[in-house]
C-alpha positions in Angstrom: 120.9 85.5 144.8 124.6 85.8 144.6 125.5 87.3 141.3 128.8 86.0 140.0 130.5 87.8 137.1 131.5 85.2 134.7 131.7 84.5 131.0 129.2 81.6 130.1 128.9 80.4 126.5 125.3 79.5 125.7 125.3 76.9 122.6 121.9 77.5 121.0 120.4 74.4 119.1 116.7 73.5 119.1 115.8 76.3 121.6 115.8 79.5 119.5 114.2 81.6 122.1 114.7 84.1 125.0 111.6 83.3 127.1 111.6 79.9 129.2 115.2 79.1 128.3 116.7 77.1 131.1 120.5 77.3 129.6 120.1 81.0 129.0 118.5 81.8 132.3 121.3 80.0 134.1 124.1 81.7 132.2 122.3 85.1 132.6 122.3 84.7 136.5 126.0 84.0 136.3 127.2 87.1 134.4 128.0 87.7 130.9 126.4 85.6 128.2 128.1 84.4 124.9 125.4 83.2 122.6 126.6 80.8 119.7 124.7 78.7 117.2 126.7 76.3 115.0 125.4 74.5 112.0 126.9 71.1 112.4 128.3 69.5 109.3 129.2 66.5 111.1 125.7 65.4 111.1 125.0 62.0 109.5 123.6 62.2 106.0 120.2 60.7 107.0 119.6 63.4 109.6 120.6 66.5 107.6 117.5 68.8 107.8 115.6 69.1 104.6 115.1 72.1 102.4 112.0 73.4 104.1 113.4 73.2 107.5 116.5 74.9 106.4 114.4 77.8 105.2 112.6 78.0 108.5 115.9 77.6 110.5 117.5 80.6 108.7 114.3 82.9 109.5 114.3 81.7 113.0 117.9 82.4 113.7 117.6 85.8 112.2 114.8 86.6 114.5 116.8 85.3 117.5 119.6 87.4 116.3 117.4 90.4 116.3 116.6 89.5 119.8 120.0 89.5 120.8 120.8 92.8 119.3 122.7 91.2 116.3 125.0 89.6 118.7 124.5 85.8 118.0 127.7 84.2 116.9 127.0 82.0 113.9 129.5 79.2 112.7 129.4 76.3 110.3 131.5 73.0 110.5 132.2 70.2 113.0 130.2 71.4 116.0 132.6 69.5 118.5 135.8 71.0 117.2 134.4 74.5 116.5 133.0 74.7 120.3 136.3 73.5 121.8 138.2 76.0 119.6 135.8 78.7 120.5 136.2 78.0 124.1 140.1 78.1 124.0 140.3 81.3 122.0 138.2 83.3 124.4 139.3 81.5 127.5 135.8 80.3 128.5 135.3 78.3 131.8 131.7 77.7 131.6 129.3 76.2 128.8 125.7 75.5 128.8 123.1 74.0 126.4 119.5 72.6 126.2 119.5 68.9 125.6 118.6 67.5 121.9 117.4 64.1 121.4 118.2 62.7 118.0 120.5 59.8 118.4 123.6 61.4 116.8 123.2 64.4 118.9 123.1 62.4 122.0 126.4 60.6 121.0 128.1 63.9 120.3 126.9 65.8 123.2 127.9 63.0 125.6 131.4 62.8 124.1 131.9 66.5 124.2 130.6 67.1 127.7 133.0 64.4 128.9 135.9 66.1 127.2 135.1 69.4 128.4 134.7 68.4 131.9 138.1 66.8 131.8 139.4 70.1 130.5 138.3 71.6 133.7 135.2 73.5 131.9 132.1 73.7 133.9 129.4 72.0 131.6 125.7 72.1 132.4 122.8 70.8 130.2 119.1 71.4 130.6 115.7 70.2 129.4 114.0 72.9 127.5 112.4 70.7 124.7 110.1 68.2 126.4 107.7 68.1 129.3 109.3 65.0 130.7 112.5 63.4 130.1 112.5 60.1 128.1 114.1 58.1 131.0 111.6 59.5 133.6 108.6 57.9 132.1 109.0 54.1 132.3 106.8 51.2 133.2 106.9 49.5 136.7 109.7 47.1 135.4 111.9 50.0 134.3 111.2 49.3 130.6 109.9 51.8 128.1 106.3 52.0 127.1 105.4 50.8 123.7 101.7 52.0 123.6 100.6 55.5 123.8 97.5 55.7 126.0 99.2 53.9 129.1 102.5 55.9 128.4 100.5 59.2 128.6 97.7 58.3 131.1 99.5 56.2 133.6 103.1 57.3 133.0 103.3 61.0 132.2 100.5 62.1 134.2 101.4 60.0 137.2 104.8 61.9 137.2 105.5 65.6 138.7 103.8 68.2 136.8 106.0 69.9 134.0 108.1 72.6 135.4 106.6 76.2 135.1 108.0 78.4 132.5 110.3 81.4 133.4 110.3 84.7 131.7 113.2 86.2 129.6 116.0 86.9 132.0 115.8 90.5 133.3 119.6 91.3 133.3 120.7 89.6 130.0 124.1 91.0 129.2 125.8 89.9 126.1 129.5 89.5 125.4 130.2 89.7 121.6 133.3 88.7 119.7 132.8 90.0 116.0 135.8 88.3 114.8 134.4 85.0 115.8 131.1 85.5 114.1 130.9 84.4 110.4 127.3 85.6 110.1 124.0 84.0 109.4 124.4 83.9 105.6 127.6 81.8 106.1 125.4 78.9 107.2 124.0 78.6 103.7 120.6 77.6 104.7 118.5 79.6 102.1 117.3 77.7 99.0 119.4 78.6 95.6 116.0 78.8 93.8 113.0 80.9 94.8 110.4 77.9 95.5 109.5 79.5 99.1 107.7 82.5 97.9 104.2 81.3 99.0 105.6 79.8 102.2 107.2 83.1 103.1 103.7 84.8 103.0 102.1 82.3 105.2 104.5 81.9 108.2 106.5 83.9 110.6 109.1 81.9 112.1 110.5 83.1 115.4 109.6 83.5 119.0 107.1 86.2 118.3 105.3 84.1 115.6 105.3 81.3 117.9 103.6 83.6 120.5 101.1 84.9 118.0 99.9 81.5 116.9 99.4 80.4 120.3 97.3 83.4 121.4 95.4 83.0 118.1 94.5 79.4 119.1 93.7 79.8 122.6 91.2 79.5 124.3 88.6 78.5 121.6 90.8 76.3 119.8 91.8 74.2 122.8 88.1 73.9 123.8 86.9 72.9 120.5 89.9 70.8 119.5 88.4 67.5 120.0 85.4 68.3 117.9 87.0 70.1 115.1 90.6 68.3 114.6 89.3 65.7 112.3 88.0 68.2 109.7 91.0 69.4 107.5 88.9 72.3 105.9 88.3 74.0 109.5 92.1 74.6 110.1 91.4 74.0 113.7 94.8 73.0 114.8 97.5 75.2 116.8 99.8 75.6 113.9 102.6 75.2 116.6 104.6 72.1 115.3 107.4 74.0 113.6 107.6 76.7 116.4 108.0 73.7 119.0 110.6 71.8 116.8 112.9 74.8 116.5 112.2 75.7 120.1 110.8 79.1 119.5 108.3 78.1 122.2 108.5 75.4 124.9 105.9 72.6 125.3 105.8 73.8 129.0 104.7 77.4 127.8 102.1 75.8 125.6 100.8 73.4 128.2 100.2 75.9 131.0 98.9 78.6 128.6 96.2 76.1 127.4 95.3 75.1 131.0 95.1 78.8 132.1 93.0 79.6 129.0 90.3 77.3 130.3 90.8 78.3 133.8 92.6 75.2 135.1 89.7 72.9 134.0 91.9 69.9 132.9 88.7 67.8 132.7 87.4 69.8 129.8 87.3 67.3 127.0 88.8 69.5 124.3 91.5 70.7 126.7 92.3 67.1 127.6 92.5 66.1 123.8 94.9 68.7 123.0 97.2 68.0 126.0 97.2 64.6 124.8 98.6 65.6 121.5 101.5 67.3 123.4 101.7 63.8 125.1 102.0 62.1 121.6 105.0 64.5 120.9 106.6 63.2 124.2 105.9 59.6 123.3 107.4 60.0 119.8 110.6 61.4 121.4 110.5 58.4 124.1 110.5 55.8 121.2 113.3 57.5 119.5 115.5 57.7 122.6 114.7 54.1 123.6 114.6 52.7 120.0 117.0 54.7 118.0 116.7 52.5 115.0 113.2 53.7 114.2 113.9 56.4 111.7 115.5 53.7 109.3 114.4 50.3 110.5 110.8 48.8 111.3 110.2 49.0 114.9 108.5 45.4 114.4 111.3 43.3 112.8 109.1 40.9 110.9 108.2 43.8 108.5 111.8 43.9 107.3 111.0 41.1 105.1 107.8 42.7 103.6 107.9 42.7 99.8 107.3 46.4 99.3 106.5 47.4 95.5 109.1 49.5 93.5 106.9 51.9 91.4 108.7 55.3 90.6 105.7 56.4 88.6 103.3 56.0 91.4 105.6 57.4 93.9 106.1 60.5 91.8 102.4 60.9 91.2 101.8 60.7 95.1 104.7 63.2 95.6 103.0 65.8 93.0 99.5 65.2 94.1 98.6 63.6 90.8 97.1 60.2 92.1 93.6 61.2 90.9 92.3 60.8 94.5 91.1 64.4 95.4 91.9 64.2 99.3 95.2 62.6 98.7 96.1 65.0 96.1 94.7 67.9 98.0 97.0 67.0 101.0 100.0 66.6 99.0 99.7 69.9 97.1 99.1 71.6 100.3 102.4 70.3 101.6 104.2 71.5 98.5 102.7 74.8 98.4 102.7 75.7 102.4 105.4 73.4 103.9 102.8 71.7 106.2 99.7 69.5 106.0 96.6 69.0 108.4 97.4 66.0 110.6 94.4 63.9 109.5 95.7 64.3 105.9 99.0 63.2 106.8 97.3 60.0 108.0 95.2 59.8 104.9 98.2 60.5 102.4 100.5 58.1 104.2 98.1 55.3 104.4 97.4 55.6 100.6 101.3 55.4 99.8 101.7 52.3 102.2 98.5 50.5 102.2 97.1 51.1 98.6 100.3 51.6 96.6 102.3 49.1 98.9 105.4 51.6 98.7 107.8 51.3 101.6 106.8 54.0 104.4 110.4 55.2 104.3 110.1 56.7 100.9 107.3 58.6 102.3 109.2 59.7 105.3 111.9 61.1 103.3 109.7 63.1 101.3 108.0 64.6 104.2 111.5 65.2 105.9 112.4 67.3 102.8 109.1 69.2 102.4 107.7 69.7 105.8 108.6 73.0 107.8 107.9 71.1 110.9 110.1 67.8 110.0 111.0 66.3 113.4 112.8 63.0 113.3 110.9 61.7 116.4 107.6 62.6 115.2 108.1 61.9 111.5 109.6 58.4 112.3 107.0 57.3 114.9 104.1 58.7 113.0 105.0 57.1 109.6 105.5 53.5 111.3 102.2 54.1 113.2 100.4 54.7 109.9 102.3 51.7 108.2 101.4 49.5 111.0 105.0 48.5 111.6 105.7 50.6 114.6 104.8 50.8 118.3 101.3 51.3 119.2 100.6 50.8 115.5 97.3 50.7 113.8 96.7 47.0 112.5 98.9 46.5 109.4 95.5 45.8 107.5 93.8 49.1 108.6 93.3 51.5 105.6 92.3 55.1 106.1 
């Protein structure tokens, strides 16, 4: 390959890793790489990351910065304005990023891409976050799927296989401008009070932490996933959701590592079940892409008229794990102390809030958004609506866990 010496700005977002990072790989093949992360203050209020997510993000960026020999540029403010100013200041002619899929990010990135191209800047964007793009998996009539099983079985699995992961660029050369780096602490992500002591002991955010969780899970975890995933006391899940959300590991890496761990036997029921969970992650992003209102409005509009109860005392008891229902309280206390919760318990506590207490699912979604380390807009929105019976592919509204 012809090596072209050039300056390429890599705008890191939800891709905080060096391995299997398409934008970084592209930039490193052209020449010098300028790594940049911007905490975008122009984010709509509803989508501002919660407290637990901010803590994880700080640790993840610290890990990424170490991997880049302390040469990650960190800025805080209006991302579109700061990016353009950075480009002009350093006379950069090429900018790359990996795509993000929250509605406000898509709008921002589309406008920014047009503006940069008009200014004569080479702009490239890549898919590093999903196995299949949301616009690739559609029904025969070109409309989006609304039910998971046909989406995954007939849609995803009939498409070309996900791309193979790539390694860390061999000749990664960084260009660093100290005067343009405000430092990680300037992002103000760490909490003011020390509530994260327990969480800090349990988790290792960053690319290496993700790799460790994956290797700990495989191969036995994938093989036994179907049999053990329904039992919260077994801890038989991969614990990769936060790592995937922040892009410390790609779904492609997980997909092929799981398959390879069972020697390519995709007919193994455990492996098939685990891969379908990655499929559910894809489905959630597809729903958010095609129906961007689902974080705040019922997917099924008839539920907009449902008479939810207003009961602050019951809501508080649920949040604090003081309902008197042991399994509900155990799940909510796990969330508060560890920043996560077993997936089956998420269903149980969500069902209790919505079906037993008749409290609006959106209040539960907001609590999870603030407390979950793996808070993901697509997964959080789609899953809460599924539990409530208001969403796509929803359990019937009268179903109670």
